[in-house]
C-alpha positions as CSV (number, residue, x, y, z in Angstrom):
1,X,81.2,139.8,106.1
2,X,81.2,138.1,109.7
3,X,82.4,138.4,112.6
4,X,84.0,135.8,113.5
5,X,86.3,135.3,116.5
6,X,90.0,133.8,116.0
7,X,89.2,130.6,118.1
8,X,85.8,130.0,115.8
9,X,88.2,130.5,112.8
10,X,90.6,128.2,113.8
11,X,88.1,125.4,114.3
12,X,86.2,126.0,111.0
13,X,89.8,125.6,109.2
14,X,91.4,123.2,110.6
15,X,88.5,121.1,111.6
16,X,86.9,121.5,108.0
17,X,90.7,120.7,106.6
18,X,90.5,117.3,108.1
19,X,87.1,116.1,107.3
20,X,87.3,117.2,103.8
21,X,90.7,115.5,103.2
22,X,89.5,112.0,104.8
23,X,86.5,112.4,102.5
24,X,88.9,111.5,100.1
25,X,89.5,114.8,98.2
26,X,92.8,115.4,96.7
27,X,95.1,117.8,99.2
28,X,94.7,120.7,97.0
29,X,91.2,121.2,96.7
30,X,90.1,120.8,100.6
31,X,93.0,123.1,101.6
32,X,91.9,126.1,98.6
33,X,88.1,125.8,99.2
34,X,88.3,126.1,102.7
35,X,90.7,128.7,102.3
36,X,88.4,130.7,99.8
37,X,84.8,129.8,102.2
38,X,86.2,131.0,105.4
39,X,88.2,133.7,104.0
40,X,84.6,135.3,102.1
41,X,82.9,134.7,105.7
42,X,85.4,137.0,108.0
43,X,87.0,139.5,105.6
44,X,84.6,139.6,102.2
45,X,86.1,140.1,99.0
46,X,89.4,141.6,100.0
47,X,90.1,138.0,100.7
48,X,91.5,137.8,97.1
49,X,94.0,140.5,97.8
50,X,95.5,138.4,100.7
51,X,95.1,135.7,98.6
52,X,97.0,137.2,95.7
53,X,99.9,138.5,97.8
54,X,100.6,135.2,99.0
55,X,100.6,133.9,95.8
56,X,102.7,136.4,94.6
57,X,105.4,136.3,97.4
58,X,105.6,132.0,96.5
59,X,106.0,132.5,93.3
60,X,109.0,134.8,93.6
61,X,110.9,132.9,96.2
62,X,114.0,132.7,94.4
63,X,115.3,129.4,96.6
64,X,112.0,127.7,95.8
65,X,113.0,127.6,91.9
66,X,115.6,124.5,93.0
67,X,112.6,122.6,93.3
68,X,112.0,122.0,89.5
69,X,116.0,121.6,89.0
70,X,116.0,118.9,91.8
71,X,112.6,116.8,90.7
72,X,114.5,116.5,87.5
73,X,117.7,115.8,88.6
74,X,116.1,112.8,90.0
75,X,113.6,111.7,87.2
76,X,116.9,112.2,85.1
77,X,118.4,109.6,87.1
78,X,115.6,107.0,87.2
79,X,116.3,106.6,83.8
80,X,120.4,106.6,84.0
81,X,120.3,102.9,85.1
82,X,122.6,103.9,87.8
83,X,120.7,102.3,90.4
84,X,120.7,98.6,88.3
85,X,125.0,98.6,88.5
86,X,125.0,99.8,92.1
87,X,122.2,96.7,93.0
88,X,124.6,93.9,91.0
89,X,127.6,95.5,92.6
90,X,126.2,95.5,96.1
91,X,125.0,92.3,95.1
92,X,128.0,90.2,94.6
93,X,129.7,91.7,97.7
94,X,126.5,91.1,100.4
95,X,124.0,89.1,99.5
96,X,126.1,86.0,101.4
97,X,125.3,88.0,104.6
98,X,122.1,86.6,106.6
99,X,119.5,89.2,105.3
100,X,121.9,90.3,102.9
101,X,119.8,91.4,100.5
102,X,117.2,93.6,102.4
103,X,120.5,95.5,104.0
104,X,121.2,96.1,99.9
105,X,117.8,97.5,99.8
106,X,118.7,99.9,102.7
107,X,122.0,100.5,101.2
108,X,120.8,101.4,98.0
109,X,117.9,103.1,99.1
110,X,120.3,105.6,101.1
111,X,122.5,106.6,98.0
112,X,119.8,106.7,95.9
113,X,118.2,109.7,98.2
114,X,121.1,111.8,97.6
115,X,120.9,111.2,94.2
116,X,117.0,110.9,93.3
117,X,115.0,112.8,96.2
118,X,112.0,111.5,94.9
119,X,109.7,108.9,97.3
120,X,107.9,107.2,94.3
121,X,110.8,106.8,92.2
122,X,112.9,105.4,95.2
123,X,110.4,103.2,96.4
124,X,109.8,101.8,92.5
125,X,113.3,101.5,91.5
126,X,113.7,99.4,95.0
127,X,110.7,97.2,94.9
128,X,111.8,96.6,90.9
129,X,115.8,95.5,91.6
130,X,115.4,93.6,94.8
131,X,111.4,92.4,96.0
132,X,111.4,90.0,93.4
133,X,114.8,88.9,94.0
134,X,113.9,88.5,97.7
135,X,110.6,86.7,97.8
136,X,112.0,84.1,95.2
137,X,115.3,83.5,97.5
138,X,112.5,82.7,100.2
139,X,112.8,85.9,102.2
140,X,109.8,87.0,104.6
141,X,107.1,89.2,102.4
142,X,107.3,91.5,105.6
143,X,110.9,92.0,106.3
144,X,111.3,92.8,102.5
145,X,108.4,95.2,102.0
146,X,109.6,97.0,105.1
147,X,113.2,97.2,104.2
148,X,111.9,98.9,101.0
149,X,109.7,101.4,102.4
150,X,111.8,102.5,105.0
151,X,115.1,102.5,102.2
152,X,113.0,104.2,99.7
153,X,111.6,107.1,102.3
154,X,115.2,108.2,103.1
155,X,115.2,110.3,99.8
156,X,112.9,113.1,101.8
157,X,115.4,113.7,104.0
158,X,118.7,113.0,102.9
159,X,120.0,115.7,100.8
160,X,119.4,116.9,98.2
161,X,115.9,117.2,99.7
162,X,112.6,118.3,98.0
163,X,111.1,118.2,101.5
164,X,114.4,120.9,103.3
165,X,114.1,122.7,99.7
166,X,110.4,123.4,101.2
167,X,110.9,124.1,104.4
168,X,113.9,126.4,104.6
169,X,112.0,129.5,102.6
170,X,109.0,128.6,104.5
171,X,110.7,128.8,108.3
172,X,113.5,131.7,106.6
173,X,116.1,129.0,107.2
174,X,119.6,128.3,105.1
175,X,118.4,125.9,102.6
176,X,122.3,124.8,102.5
177,X,121.7,124.6,106.3
178,X,119.3,122.1,106.5
179,X,120.9,119.9,104.0
180,X,123.6,119.5,106.1
181,X,121.9,119.3,109.3
182,X,120.0,116.6,107.7
183,X,123.6,114.5,106.5
184,X,123.6,112.5,109.5
185,X,120.6,112.2,111.1
186,X,119.8,110.7,107.1
187,X,122.7,107.8,107.7
188,X,122.0,107.7,111.4
189,X,118.4,106.2,109.9
190,X,120.1,103.8,107.8
191,X,122.3,102.6,110.2
192,X,119.6,101.4,112.7
193,X,117.8,100.4,110.1
194,X,120.5,98.1,109.1
195,X,121.3,96.7,112.6
196,X,118.0,95.9,112.8
197,X,118.1,93.9,110.1
198,X,121.0,92.2,110.9
199,X,119.7,91.8,114.3
200,X,116.5,90.4,113.4
201,X,117.8,88.1,111.0
202,X,120.2,86.4,113.4
203,X,117.6,85.7,115.7
204,X,115.1,84.0,113.2
205,X,117.1,83.0,110.1
206,X,114.3,81.1,108.8
207,X,113.2,85.1,107.4
208,X,116.2,85.8,105.4
209,X,117.8,82.7,103.9
210,X,121.5,83.4,102.6
211,X,122.1,83.5,98.7
212,X,123.5,80.3,97.3
213,X,127.3,80.7,96.9
214,X,127.2,79.8,93.0
215,X,125.3,82.8,92.4
216,X,128.2,85.2,94.0
217,X,131.6,83.1,93.5
218,X,133.2,86.1,91.5
219,X,136.9,87.0,92.5
220,X,136.5,90.1,95.0
221,X,139.0,91.9,92.6
222,X,136.1,92.2,90.3
223,X,133.3,92.6,93.2
224,X,135.7,95.9,94.2
225,X,136.2,97.1,90.4
226,X,132.2,97.0,89.8
227,X,131.2,98.4,93.3
228,X,134.0,101.2,92.4
229,X,132.8,101.9,88.7
230,X,129.1,101.7,89.9
231,X,129.7,104.1,92.6
232,X,131.9,106.8,91.4
233,X,128.9,108.4,89.6
234,X,126.7,108.7,91.9
235,X,129.5,110.1,94.2
236,X,130.2,112.5,91.9
237,X,126.7,113.4,91.4
238,X,126.2,114.2,94.9
239,X,129.8,116.1,95.2
240,X,128.5,118.6,92.3
241,X,125.3,119.2,94.8
242,X,126.6,119.0,97.8
243,X,130.4,120.1,97.5
244,X,129.2,123.4,96.3
245,X,126.9,124.2,98.6
246,X,129.0,123.0,101.7
247,X,132.3,124.7,100.5
248,X,130.2,128.2,99.6
249,X,130.6,128.2,96.3
250,X,126.8,128.0,95.3
251,X,123.7,128.1,96.9
252,X,121.2,125.3,96.0
253,X,119.3,126.7,93.6
254,X,122.7,127.1,91.6
255,X,124.0,123.9,92.7
256,X,120.6,122.3,91.9
257,X,121.2,123.3,88.5
258,X,124.4,121.9,88.7
259,X,123.3,118.7,89.8
260,X,120.8,118.6,87.1
261,X,123.6,119.2,84.5
262,X,125.5,116.7,85.4
263,X,122.8,113.7,85.6
264,X,122.1,114.6,82.3
265,X,126.0,114.2,81.4
266,X,125.8,110.8,83.4
267,X,122.7,109.9,81.6
268,X,123.9,111.0,78.2
269,X,127.3,108.7,78.6
270,X,125.3,105.6,79.7
271,X,123.4,106.0,76.1
272,X,120.3,106.3,77.7
273,X,119.3,109.7,76.6
274,X,116.9,109.2,74.0
275,X,114.3,111.6,72.8
276,X,111.5,109.7,73.6
277,X,113.5,109.0,77.3
278,X,114.1,112.9,77.8
279,X,110.2,113.9,77.0
280,X,109.3,111.4,79.6
281,X,111.8,113.4,82.2
282,X,110.6,116.7,81.1
283,X,106.8,115.5,81.5
284,X,107.3,113.6,84.9
285,X,109.3,116.6,85.8
286,X,106.3,118.8,85.1
287,X,103.7,117.0,86.8
288,X,105.5,116.4,89.6
289,X,106.8,119.9,90.0
290,X,103.2,121.3,89.4
291,X,101.7,119.2,91.5
292,X,103.8,120.5,94.5
293,X,103.3,124.2,93.6
294,X,99.6,123.7,92.7
295,X,99.8,122.1,96.8
296,X,101.7,125.2,97.8
297,X,99.6,128.0,95.8
298,X,96.7,126.5,97.9
299,X,98.2,126.0,101.3
300,X,99.9,129.2,101.3
301,X,96.3,130.9,101.0
302,X,95.1,128.6,103.4
303,X,98.1,129.7,105.5
304,X,97.6,133.9,105.0
305,X,93.4,133.7,105.8
306,X,94.4,131.5,108.8
307,X,96.9,133.9,110.3
308,X,95.3,136.7,109.5
309,X,91.9,136.0,111.0
310,X,94.4,135.1,114.4
311,X,94.3,131.2,113.9
312,X,98.1,131.1,114.1
313,X,97.9,133.2,117.6
314,X,95.2,130.8,119.0
315,X,97.7,127.4,117.8
316,X,100.7,128.8,119.5
317,X,99.2,130.3,122.5
318,X,97.6,126.4,123.2
319,X,100.8,125.5,122.3
320,X,102.5,127.2,124.6
321,X,100.6,126.9,127.5
322,X,101.4,123.1,127.7
323,X,102.9,121.7,131.0
324,X,106.5,120.8,131.1
325,X,108.1,123.9,130.0
326,X,110.4,124.6,126.5
327,X,110.4,120.3,126.6
328,X,107.0,120.1,127.1
329,X,106.0,122.5,124.2
330,X,108.4,120.7,122.1
331,X,107.1,117.2,122.3
332,X,103.9,118.9,121.9
333,X,104.8,120.2,118.5
334,X,105.9,116.6,117.5
335,X,103.2,115.4,118.6
336,X,101.0,117.4,116.3
337,X,103.0,116.8,113.2
338,X,103.0,113.0,114.0
339,X,99.3,112.9,114.4
340,X,98.7,115.0,111.4
341,X,101.0,112.8,109.6
342,X,98.2,109.6,109.7
343,X,95.9,111.7,107.4
344,X,97.3,115.0,105.5
345,X,100.1,114.7,103.3
346,X,103.7,116.3,104.4
347,X,103.5,119.3,101.6
348,X,100.4,120.5,103.3
349,X,101.5,119.6,106.7
350,X,104.8,122.3,105.7
351,X,103.1,124.9,104.2
352,X,100.8,125.2,106.9
353,X,102.1,124.6,110.0
354,X,105.5,125.3,109.4
355,X,105.1,129.1,109.4
356,X,102.6,128.9,112.7
357,X,105.3,126.9,114.6
358,X,108.3,127.3,113.2
359,X,108.9,130.8,114.9
360,X,108.6,128.9,118.5
361,X,111.9,127.6,117.8
362,X,114.0,131.0,118.7
363,X,110.7,131.8,121.3
364,X,112.1,128.7,123.3
365,X,115.6,128.6,123.0
366,X,116.4,126.1,120.1
367,X,118.6,126.2,117.6
368,X,116.0,126.6,113.9
369,X,117.8,124.1,112.3
370,X,118.1,121.3,114.8
371,X,114.1,122.1,115.4
372,X,113.5,121.9,111.5
373,X,115.3,118.7,110.8
374,X,113.4,116.9,114.1
375,X,110.2,118.3,112.0
376,X,111.5,116.4,109.0
377,X,112.3,113.4,111.0
378,X,109.2,113.1,112.4
379,X,107.6,113.7,109.1
380,X,109.5,110.5,108.1
381,X,107.1,108.1,110.1
382,X,104.1,109.9,108.1
383,X,105.3,107.9,105.1
384,X,104.6,104.6,107.2
385,X,101.6,105.3,109.1
386,X,97.8,104.6,107.7
387,X,95.9,105.4,106.6
388,X,98.0,107.5,104.9
389,X,101.4,106.1,104.3
390,X,102.4,107.2,100.9
391,X,105.2,104.8,101.2
392,X,103.1,101.9,101.6
393,X,100.2,103.1,98.7
394,X,103.4,103.4,96.2
395,X,104.7,99.7,97.1
396,X,101.5,98.1,97.1
397,X,101.0,99.5,93.3
398,X,104.2,98.9,92.1
399,X,105.1,95.2,93.2
400,X,104.3,92.8,90.9
401,X,101.4,90.4,91.1
402,X,103.3,87.1,91.2
403,X,105.3,87.9,94.1
404,X,101.5,88.4,96.0
405,X,102.5,91.1,98.2
406,X,99.1,92.3,100.7
407,X,98.8,95.3,102.7
408,X,99.0,93.4,105.4
409,X,102.7,92.3,104.6
410,X,104.0,96.0,104.0
411,X,102.1,97.5,107.2
412,X,103.9,94.5,109.4
413,X,106.9,94.9,107.8
414,X,107.5,98.8,108.4
415,X,106.0,99.0,112.1
416,X,109.5,98.2,113.2
417,X,110.9,101.3,111.5
418,X,108.4,103.4,112.6
419,X,110.1,103.0,116.3
420,X,113.6,103.2,114.9
421,X,112.3,106.4,114.0
422,X,111.4,107.1,116.8
423,X,114.1,106.2,118.9
424,X,116.5,108.5,116.4
425,X,114.6,111.4,117.5
426,X,115.7,110.7,121.1
427,X,119.1,110.6,120.3
428,X,119.3,113.3,118.4
429,X,117.5,115.0,121.4
430,X,120.2,113.8,123.7
431,X,122.7,114.4,121.3
432,X,121.6,117.6,119.6
433,X,125.4,117.6,117.9
434,X,123.9,114.9,115.5
435,X,122.3,117.8,113.4
436,X,124.2,121.0,114.4
437,X,127.8,119.7,114.1
438,X,127.7,119.7,110.1
439,X,126.0,123.0,109.5
440,X,128.4,124.9,111.5
441,X,131.6,123.7,109.4
442,X,130.1,125.1,106.4
443,X,131.9,127.9,104.7
444,X,129.7,130.9,104.7
């Protein structure tokens, strides 16, 4: 054991984490290694008991049972074919608008967000359905890529969201309240994205030619019938999950089980639920859930050592010393999350920073649900801001080679959406009821 001051522990652990992550190691390994090395130096063999206690608490957190269930539900719906049906219906209805295919992409991403909630799945489906369709009709590649990344990233915010399921237990806030606190902000972002596309395409028509009339010359009655039949299943899935939570019938964990069962029934009714598909669903669900829990396990070990060593108090005191009163402190907290989003996956940020910074909300007089949703909206930008930019990497990986999409196209496409998210956050600061109104209507 070595006598290490809290300030030095803060520097060693935060600095060591950033350096090792930037060297390219998978997130879980730097977090766990830094926790073990610094913890052993500071506390000796007793660090193993400390880490065991943290892991025990994580594995026995009942709310986190919703995580694999929501992941399973999202993967099942990915195989169900509902995205194809919704895209066909929206295509017939909106493709005649200037920039209509990009608008369809954002709208479909919004609907998928309320069903799938897994970024990789949402962006993969949107890319498969709309990227080639947009580029082949003369759409600007950056415009197309930006719509896919922004629309696909909504899945991490709009409930049922894995991000909110994890934030709730970390901050000791009701996941149900977080779900309904995120609903309007998620829809607000979708509306702002759509407005941006409409304005951009009308000021520069060459970016998005209209789809020829012969491709969409279908009677309106048929269009509405197709739209209704394609939207009914996802609406039923959403209501089966969020409706039970909002009405106070079931907490998120049980609601996740209901949603997973409903997704299975829907996929089976479409005759997509074969045994090979089921094996792939189970395998992907296991891989995604295990990855999240592995990062969570190493992160809570890191947080346990960091807090025991006094690092939490050092960070909190530094933040509380910011000028400008509580709004100055709020800005510093948002800035910390924004900067970390450039380099670290949101999972690591949550597990490490939320136990340290979430307690500041009641101390500063902020509503904890509002404070938490602001953090989650903030981290929407982490999917779009290089060098990490998970959404960019996913789209670059799944884009068909013949489309000729480059990383430069994607980065140019996502930049406007970063500023749109900042504008949305400003609106939520000015009008906090955007977040707090719906949770206040919940039946307890």
